[in-house]
C-alpha atoms as an extended CHARMM CRD file, in Angstrom:
* protein
*
       192  EXT
         1         1  MET       CA            -35.0170000000       -5.5670000000       14.6520000000  PROA      1               0.0000000000
         2         2  PHE       CA            -32.2780000000       -8.1390000000       16.3600000000  PROA      2               0.0000000000
         3         3  GLN       CA            -28.5560000000       -7.6490000000       15.6500000000  PROA      3               0.0000000000
         4         4  ASP       CA            -26.1160000000       -9.9930000000       16.8110000000  PROA      4               0.0000000000
         5         5  ARG       CA            -22.8590000000       -8.0820000000       16.3720000000  PROA      5               0.0000000000
         6         6  LYS       CA            -21.6010000000       -5.3810000000       18.5440000000  PROA      6               0.0000000000
         7         7  GLU       CA            -21.1720000000       -2.8940000000       15.8850000000  PROA      7               0.0000000000
         8         8  TYR       CA            -23.2140000000       -1.8710000000       12.4470000000  PROA      8               0.0000000000
         9         9  ARG       CA            -22.1010000000       -3.6810000000        9.4250000000  PROA      9               0.0000000000
        10        10  LYS       CA            -22.3170000000       -2.5140000000        5.7260000000  PROA      10              0.0000000000
        11        11  ASN       CA            -22.7780000000       -5.0690000000        3.1580000000  PROA      11              0.0000000000
        12        12  PHE       CA            -21.8730000000       -4.2560000000       -0.5480000000  PROA      12              0.0000000000
        13        13  ASN       CA            -19.1600000000       -5.5580000000       -3.0000000000  PROA      13              0.0000000000
        14        14  ALA       CA            -16.0810000000       -3.1950000000       -3.4750000000  PROA      14              0.0000000000
        15        15  GLU       CA            -12.7690000000       -4.4210000000       -4.9410000000  PROA      15              0.0000000000
        16        16  GLY       CA             -9.2720000000       -3.8740000000       -3.4240000000  PROA      16              0.0000000000
        17        17  GLN       CA             -5.9600000000       -5.3770000000       -2.6900000000  PROA      17              0.0000000000
        18        18  LEU       CA             -4.4680000000       -7.2410000000        0.1180000000  PROA      18              0.0000000000
        19        19  PHE       CA             -0.3020000000       -7.1380000000        0.7860000000  PROA      19              0.0000000000
        20        20  ILE       CA             -0.2830000000      -10.5380000000        2.7020000000  PROA      20              0.0000000000
        21        21  GLY       CA              2.8030000000      -12.8660000000        2.5380000000  PROA      21              0.0000000000
        22        22  GLY       CA              5.0420000000      -10.9600000000        0.1170000000  PROA      22              0.0000000000
        23        23  GLU       CA              2.6820000000      -10.5160000000       -2.2430000000  PROA      23              0.0000000000
        24        24  ILE       CA             -0.4680000000       -8.6030000000       -3.3610000000  PROA      24              0.0000000000
        25        25  LEU       CA             -3.7130000000      -10.1350000000       -3.6030000000  PROA      25              0.0000000000
        26        26  LYS       CA             -7.1480000000       -9.3840000000       -5.0280000000  PROA      26              0.0000000000
        27        27  LEU       CA            -10.1250000000       -8.8110000000       -3.0630000000  PROA      27              0.0000000000
        28        28  ASN       CA            -13.8740000000       -8.3850000000       -2.7560000000  PROA      28              0.0000000000
        29        29  CYS       CA            -14.9740000000       -6.6490000000        0.3060000000  PROA      29              0.0000000000
        30        30  TYR       CA            -18.6080000000       -7.6220000000        1.2260000000  PROA      30              0.0000000000
        31        31  ASP       CA            -19.1750000000       -6.9440000000        5.1110000000  PROA      31              0.0000000000
        32        32  VAL       CA            -17.5570000000       -3.5520000000        6.6440000000  PROA      32              0.0000000000
        33        33  SER       CA            -17.6060000000       -2.2940000000        9.7910000000  PROA      33              0.0000000000
        34        34  LEU       CA            -16.0150000000        0.7410000000       11.2620000000  PROA      34              0.0000000000
        35        35  LYS       CA            -13.6990000000       -2.0060000000       13.1300000000  PROA      35              0.0000000000
        36        36  GLY       CA            -13.1740000000       -4.5710000000       10.2240000000  PROA      36              0.0000000000
        37        37  ALA       CA            -13.9850000000       -6.1170000000        7.3310000000  PROA      37              0.0000000000
        38        38  MET       CA            -14.9980000000       -9.7210000000        6.1370000000  PROA      38              0.0000000000
        39        39  VAL       CA            -13.3250000000      -10.3080000000        2.3500000000  PROA      39              0.0000000000
        40        40  GLU       CA            -13.0190000000      -13.0530000000       -0.2350000000  PROA      40              0.0000000000
        41        41  LEU       CA             -9.3570000000      -13.5690000000       -1.4210000000  PROA      41              0.0000000000
        42        42  ASN       CA             -8.4210000000      -14.7490000000       -4.9650000000  PROA      42              0.0000000000
        43        43  PRO       CA             -5.6050000000      -16.8030000000       -4.6530000000  PROA      43              0.0000000000
        44        44  GLY       CA             -1.8610000000      -15.6700000000       -5.5670000000  PROA      44              0.0000000000
        45        45  ASP       CA              1.2370000000      -17.3510000000       -6.8510000000  PROA      45              0.0000000000
        46        46  LEU       CA              2.2970000000      -18.4620000000       -3.3000000000  PROA      46              0.0000000000
        47        47  LEU       CA             -0.8000000000      -18.4280000000       -1.1150000000  PROA      47              0.0000000000
        48        48  ILE       CA             -2.8590000000      -20.7020000000       -3.4010000000  PROA      48              0.0000000000
        49        49  SER       CA             -4.9050000000      -22.9250000000       -0.8010000000  PROA      49              0.0000000000
        50        50  ILE       CA             -6.7940000000      -22.4530000000        2.5400000000  PROA      50              0.0000000000
        51        51  GLU       CA             -3.8830000000      -24.3020000000        3.8670000000  PROA      51              0.0000000000
        52        52  ASP       CA             -1.1390000000      -22.0020000000        2.5050000000  PROA      52              0.0000000000
        53        53  PHE       CA             -3.1410000000      -19.0770000000        4.4170000000  PROA      53              0.0000000000
        54        54  GLU       CA             -3.4040000000      -21.2370000000        7.8200000000  PROA      54              0.0000000000
        55        55  ALA       CA              0.0960000000      -21.6820000000        7.7040000000  PROA      55              0.0000000000
        56        56  LEU       CA              1.1730000000      -18.0250000000        7.0620000000  PROA      56              0.0000000000
        57        57  LEU       CA             -1.2300000000      -17.0520000000        9.6890000000  PROA      57              0.0000000000
        58        58  ALA       CA              0.6190000000      -19.2790000000       12.3090000000  PROA      58              0.0000000000
        59        59  GLU       CA              3.2720000000      -17.1350000000       12.0740000000  PROA      59              0.0000000000
        60        60  ASP       CA              2.5080000000      -13.4870000000       10.7920000000  PROA      60              0.0000000000
        61        61  ARG       CA             -1.2930000000      -12.0070000000       11.3520000000  PROA      61              0.0000000000
        62        62  HSD       CA             -0.5580000000       -8.5420000000        9.5840000000  PROA      62              0.0000000000
        63        63  ALA       CA             -1.3170000000       -7.3160000000        6.3220000000  PROA      63              0.0000000000
        64        64  ASP       CA             -1.8980000000       -4.2180000000        4.1750000000  PROA      64              0.0000000000
        65        65  ILE       CA             -5.1240000000       -3.1340000000        2.5670000000  PROA      65              0.0000000000
        66        66  PHE       CA             -6.4750000000       -0.8430000000        0.1240000000  PROA      66              0.0000000000
        67        67  VAL       CA            -10.0910000000       -0.4680000000       -1.0330000000  PROA      67              0.0000000000
        68        68  GLU       CA            -10.2760000000        1.9320000000       -4.0920000000  PROA      68              0.0000000000
        69        69  GLU       CA            -14.0500000000        2.4090000000       -3.9590000000  PROA      69              0.0000000000
        70        70  LEU       CA            -13.7460000000        3.4120000000       -0.2370000000  PROA      70              0.0000000000
        71        71  LYS       CA            -10.6710000000        5.1770000000       -0.2190000000  PROA      71              0.0000000000
        72        72  LEU       CA             -9.7020000000        2.8080000000        2.5210000000  PROA      72              0.0000000000
        73        73  ALA       CA             -5.9750000000        1.9690000000        3.1250000000  PROA      73              0.0000000000
        74        74  GLY       CA             -3.8240000000        1.0310000000        5.9770000000  PROA      74              0.0000000000
        75        75  ALA       CA             -2.5860000000       -2.0500000000        8.1110000000  PROA      75              0.0000000000
        76        76  VAL       CA             -5.2540000000       -4.7840000000        9.4210000000  PROA      76              0.0000000000
        77        77  TYR       CA             -4.7200000000       -7.7130000000       11.5700000000  PROA      77              0.0000000000
        78        78  ILE       CA             -6.1750000000      -11.4240000000       10.1960000000  PROA      78              0.0000000000
        79        79  VAL       CA             -8.5070000000      -12.7960000000       12.5510000000  PROA      79              0.0000000000
        80        80  TRP       CA             -9.7870000000      -15.7580000000       10.7360000000  PROA      80              0.0000000000
        81        81  VAL       CA             -9.5080000000      -17.2420000000        7.4740000000  PROA      81              0.0000000000
        82        82  LYS       CA            -11.9530000000      -20.3190000000        6.1600000000  PROA      82              0.0000000000
        83        83  ARG       CA            -13.2110000000      -21.8360000000        2.8490000000  PROA      83              0.0000000000
        84        84  GLU       CA            -16.9490000000      -21.3830000000        2.1290000000  PROA      84              0.0000000000
        85        85  ARG       CA            -18.5030000000      -22.3300000000       -0.9090000000  PROA      85              0.0000000000
        86        86  ASN       CA            -15.1840000000      -23.1140000000       -2.6930000000  PROA      86              0.0000000000
        87        87  ARG       CA            -13.8440000000      -19.5670000000       -1.8450000000  PROA      87              0.0000000000
        88        88  ILE       CA            -11.3340000000      -18.3010000000        0.5680000000  PROA      88              0.0000000000
        89        89  MET       CA            -12.8410000000      -16.0590000000        2.9680000000  PROA      89              0.0000000000
        90        90  MET       CA            -11.1460000000      -13.8640000000        5.6680000000  PROA      90              0.0000000000
        91        91  GLY       CA            -11.9230000000      -11.6760000000        8.5280000000  PROA      91              0.0000000000
        92        92  MET       CA             -9.8470000000       -8.5100000000        9.7520000000  PROA      92              0.0000000000
        93        93  GLU       CA             -9.4650000000       -6.0610000000       12.2500000000  PROA      93              0.0000000000
        94        94  PHE       CA             -8.6660000000       -2.1930000000       11.1840000000  PROA      94              0.0000000000
        95        95  ARG       CA             -5.3720000000       -1.0500000000       13.1770000000  PROA      95              0.0000000000
        96        96  ASP       CA             -3.8710000000        1.7120000000       11.2630000000  PROA      96              0.0000000000
        97        97  VAL       CA             -6.1960000000        2.5360000000        8.5690000000  PROA      97              0.0000000000
        98        98  VAL       CA             -7.4600000000        5.8770000000        6.9490000000  PROA      98              0.0000000000
        99        99  HSD       CA            -11.2720000000        5.6020000000        5.9190000000  PROA      99              0.0000000000
       100       100  ASN       CA            -12.2090000000        7.8980000000        3.2230000000  PROA      100             0.0000000000
       101       101  ALA       CA             -8.5720000000        8.8750000000        2.4540000000  PROA      101             0.0000000000
       102       102  TYR       CA             -9.3920000000       10.7210000000       -0.6870000000  PROA      102             0.0000000000
       103       103  LYS       CA            -10.5600000000       13.6280000000        1.3230000000  PROA      103             0.0000000000
       104       104  LEU       CA             -7.4850000000       13.7570000000        3.2890000000  PROA      104             0.0000000000
       105       105  TRP       CA             -4.2310000000       15.2480000000        2.2830000000  PROA      105             0.0000000000
       106       106  ARG       CA             -2.5650000000       12.0560000000        1.0090000000  PROA      106             0.0000000000
       107       107  LYS       CA             -5.0280000000       11.6990000000       -1.6590000000  PROA      107             0.0000000000
       108       108  ARG       CA             -3.7590000000        8.2850000000       -2.6720000000  PROA      108             0.0000000000
       109       109  GLU       CA             -5.4310000000        6.4600000000       -5.7520000000  PROA      109             0.0000000000
       110       110  GLY       CA             -3.5080000000        3.4380000000       -5.0570000000  PROA      110             0.0000000000
       111       111  TYR       CA             -1.9010000000        0.7520000000       -3.0320000000  PROA      111             0.0000000000
       112       112  ARG       CA              1.4270000000        1.5930000000       -1.3010000000  PROA      112             0.0000000000
       113       113  LYS       CA              4.0190000000       -1.1350000000       -0.7490000000  PROA      113             0.0000000000
       114       114  THR       CA              6.0670000000       -0.5940000000        2.3260000000  PROA      114             0.0000000000
       115       115  SER       CA              9.5050000000       -1.7480000000        1.4330000000  PROA      115             0.0000000000
       116       116  GLY       CA             13.2200000000       -0.5400000000        1.3980000000  PROA      116             0.0000000000
       117       117  PHE       CA             14.6930000000       -0.2010000000       -2.1000000000  PROA      117             0.0000000000
       118       118  SER       CA             17.7710000000        1.7040000000       -3.4540000000  PROA      118             0.0000000000
       119       119  ALA       CA             17.5720000000        4.2400000000       -6.0740000000  PROA      119             0.0000000000
       120       120  GLU       CA             19.1950000000        6.9650000000       -7.9050000000  PROA      120             0.0000000000
       121       121  LEU       CA             17.7250000000       10.3060000000       -8.7210000000  PROA      121             0.0000000000
       122       122  PHE       CA             18.8880000000       12.7960000000      -11.3170000000  PROA      122             0.0000000000
       123       123  ILE       CA             17.6670000000       16.4320000000      -10.7130000000  PROA      123             0.0000000000
       124       124  ASP       CA             18.9440000000       19.4000000000      -12.3860000000  PROA      124             0.0000000000
       125       125  LYS       CA             22.2340000000       17.6160000000      -13.3560000000  PROA      125             0.0000000000
       126       126  GLN       CA             22.6270000000       16.3030000000      -10.0910000000  PROA      126             0.0000000000
       127       127  ARG       CA             22.8360000000       12.7680000000       -8.9440000000  PROA      127             0.0000000000
       128       128  PHE       CA             21.3560000000       11.7880000000       -5.6790000000  PROA      128             0.0000000000
       129       129  VAL       CA             21.5670000000        8.3700000000       -3.7900000000  PROA      129             0.0000000000
       130       130  ALA       CA             18.1400000000        7.6270000000       -2.2420000000  PROA      130             0.0000000000
       131       131  GLU       CA             16.6070000000        5.4140000000        0.2020000000  PROA      131             0.0000000000
       132       132  GLY       CA             13.1240000000        4.2580000000       -0.9560000000  PROA      132             0.0000000000
       133       133  ILE       CA             10.3770000000        4.1900000000        1.9120000000  PROA      133             0.0000000000
       134       134  ASN       CA              7.6150000000        2.6680000000       -0.3620000000  PROA      134             0.0000000000
       135       135  ARG       CA              5.9720000000        2.5550000000       -3.6430000000  PROA      135             0.0000000000
       136       136  SER       CA              3.2420000000        2.2950000000       -5.7580000000  PROA      136             0.0000000000
       137       137  THR       CA              2.6540000000        1.9470000000       -9.3170000000  PROA      137             0.0000000000
       138       138  ASP       CA              2.2060000000        5.5100000000       -9.8180000000  PROA      138             0.0000000000
       139       139  GLY       CA              4.8990000000        7.0180000000       -7.5800000000  PROA      139             0.0000000000
       140       140  MET       CA              7.2360000000        6.1600000000       -4.3640000000  PROA      140             0.0000000000
       141       141  CYS       CA              8.4850000000        8.1750000000       -1.2720000000  PROA      141             0.0000000000
       142       142  LEU       CA             12.2660000000        8.5350000000       -0.9100000000  PROA      142             0.0000000000
       143       143  LYS       CA             14.6050000000        9.9670000000        1.4970000000  PROA      143             0.0000000000
       144       144  LEU       CA             17.8270000000       11.6850000000        0.9060000000  PROA      144             0.0000000000
       145       145  ALA       CA             20.7000000000       11.9670000000        3.7770000000  PROA      145             0.0000000000
       146       146  GLY       CA             20.8870000000       15.4340000000        4.6480000000  PROA      146             0.0000000000
       147       147  ASN       CA             19.3240000000       18.6870000000        3.4070000000  PROA      147             0.0000000000
       148       148  HSD       CA             18.6080000000       19.2560000000        0.0560000000  PROA      148             0.0000000000
       149       149  PRO       CA             17.3130000000       22.7200000000       -0.9240000000  PROA      149             0.0000000000
       150       150  THR       CA             17.5450000000       22.2290000000       -4.3360000000  PROA      150             0.0000000000
       151       151  VAL       CA             15.3410000000       19.2400000000       -4.4110000000  PROA      151             0.0000000000
       152       152  LYS       CA             11.9050000000       21.1250000000       -5.2320000000  PROA      152             0.0000000000
       153       153  VAL       CA              8.2960000000       20.8130000000       -5.9500000000  PROA      153             0.0000000000
       154       154  GLY       CA              7.8760000000       20.5240000000       -9.7580000000  PROA      154             0.0000000000
       155       155  ALA       CA             11.0630000000       19.4750000000      -10.7440000000  PROA      155             0.0000000000
       156       156  PRO       CA             11.5930000000       16.8800000000      -13.0050000000  PROA      156             0.0000000000
       157       157  VAL       CA             13.4410000000       13.6560000000      -12.2460000000  PROA      157             0.0000000000
       158       158  LYS       CA             15.0770000000       10.9600000000      -13.7780000000  PROA      158             0.0000000000
       159       159  VAL       CA             14.9410000000        7.8140000000      -11.3220000000  PROA      159             0.0000000000
       160       160  LEU       CA             17.0580000000        4.4660000000      -11.5780000000  PROA      160             0.0000000000
       161       161  VAL       CA             16.1410000000        1.6350000000       -9.5090000000  PROA      161             0.0000000000
       162       162  ALA       CA             18.2240000000       -1.7690000000      -10.1730000000  PROA      162             0.0000000000
       163       163  GLU       CA             16.9610000000       -4.0990000000       -7.9540000000  PROA      163             0.0000000000
       164       164  LEU       CA             13.3280000000       -3.1590000000       -9.2110000000  PROA      164             0.0000000000
       165       165  ASP       CA             14.4160000000       -3.1020000000      -12.6240000000  PROA      165             0.0000000000
       166       166  LEU       CA             12.7270000000        0.2390000000      -13.1620000000  PROA      166             0.0000000000
       167       167  SER       CA             13.4690000000        3.1750000000      -15.2280000000  PROA      167             0.0000000000
       168       168  ALA       CA             11.2910000000        6.1950000000      -15.1990000000  PROA      168             0.0000000000
       169       169  LEU       CA             10.9940000000       10.0600000000      -15.4410000000  PROA      169             0.0000000000
       170       170  GLY       CA              8.8200000000       11.5880000000      -12.8470000000  PROA      170             0.0000000000
       171       171  LYS       CA              8.1960000000       14.9350000000      -10.5800000000  PROA      171             0.0000000000
       172       172  VAL       CA              8.5790000000       16.0190000000       -7.4390000000  PROA      172             0.0000000000
       173       173  VAL       CA              5.3120000000       16.4140000000       -5.7800000000  PROA      173             0.0000000000
       174       174  TRP       CA              6.2850000000       17.3490000000       -2.1070000000  PROA      174             0.0000000000
       175       175  VAL       CA              9.2280000000       17.8210000000       -0.2160000000  PROA      175             0.0000000000
       176       176  GLU       CA              9.9530000000       17.3610000000        3.6440000000  PROA      176             0.0000000000
       177       177  SER       CA             13.4490000000       18.3250000000        4.9500000000  PROA      177             0.0000000000
       178       178  ASN       CA             15.2410000000       19.0770000000        7.6120000000  PROA      178             0.0000000000
       179       179  GLU       CA             19.1670000000       19.2330000000        8.6690000000  PROA      179             0.0000000000
       180       180  LEU       CA             19.2840000000       15.5210000000        9.1470000000  PROA      180             0.0000000000
       181       181  GLU       CA             17.4750000000       14.3540000000        5.9290000000  PROA      181             0.0000000000
       182       182  THR       CA             15.0900000000       15.0800000000        2.9020000000  PROA      182             0.0000000000
       183       183  LYS       CA             12.1020000000       13.2020000000        2.1700000000  PROA      183             0.0000000000
       184       184  LEU       CA             10.2130000000       13.3670000000       -1.0490000000  PROA      184             0.0000000000
       185       185  GLY       CA              7.1000000000       12.3930000000       -2.9270000000  PROA      185             0.0000000000
       186       186  LEU       CA              8.0600000000       11.1890000000       -6.4550000000  PROA      186             0.0000000000
       187       187  GLN       CA              5.1400000000       11.0920000000       -9.0640000000  PROA      187             0.0000000000
       188       188  LEU       CA              6.0440000000        8.4540000000      -12.0920000000  PROA      188             0.0000000000
       189       189  VAL       CA              5.0000000000        9.9540000000      -15.3140000000  PROA      189             0.0000000000
       190       190  PHE       CA              6.8170000000        7.5420000000      -17.9690000000  PROA      190             0.0000000000
       191       191  ILE       CA              8.2560000000        4.2820000000      -17.2360000000  PROA      191             0.0000000000
       192       192  LYS       CA             10.6240000000        2.8180000000      -19.5330000000  PROA      192             0.0000000000
C-alpha cells in the first residue's frame, strides 16, 4: 500500500478544545499521529475568520490543546491554517503533550488554562493569600509562599478570586511543600 506520509496517521472524529489567542475554541480532531494532528476549529469571539488566524500566527504559533476522548493534553505548535470547504482547518505539531493522560497520575478530566491570578483561601479558620498557576472548570493549582503544614489533603477550603469573580467551596486534593513554597491542587465542589 502506498503511503505518502512519514508516519502513520489515524482518521477518526474526536471533540476537544484549543487555547489560542486568549480564548478557548472548540475543535474537531480528524487526523492524528504521534507527532501532530489536523483539526477543524469553530470560530470564537476574537478569532472568527481565516484572516484573523493568519494574523495571529504571524505573531505567535503556540497553543494548548485538550482532546478528552484521547485524554491528550499539552502544548502544540501551529504549522498551517487554511480554509477548506467553508471550514477553518489547522495543522499542528505536538510539543509537550501527554498522551492517554487518564492513565497517568495527573488524571485531568478537562482543559487547564495556564494563567496567573491572585486568590484568597480560607482553610480551618486561617486566611492565606495564594498565587494561581493554572485553572480548569473543576479545579485549580495554587502556590503559597513558605511552608504551611496546616494545609492538608482533604481539607475543606473556601476560595475567593476577585479578578475572575469567583467564590467557591472546594477541597485540597494534593499538596507539595518545601521550605520556600507550598503548592496545592484544589478541587472545586460548589461555585457560587
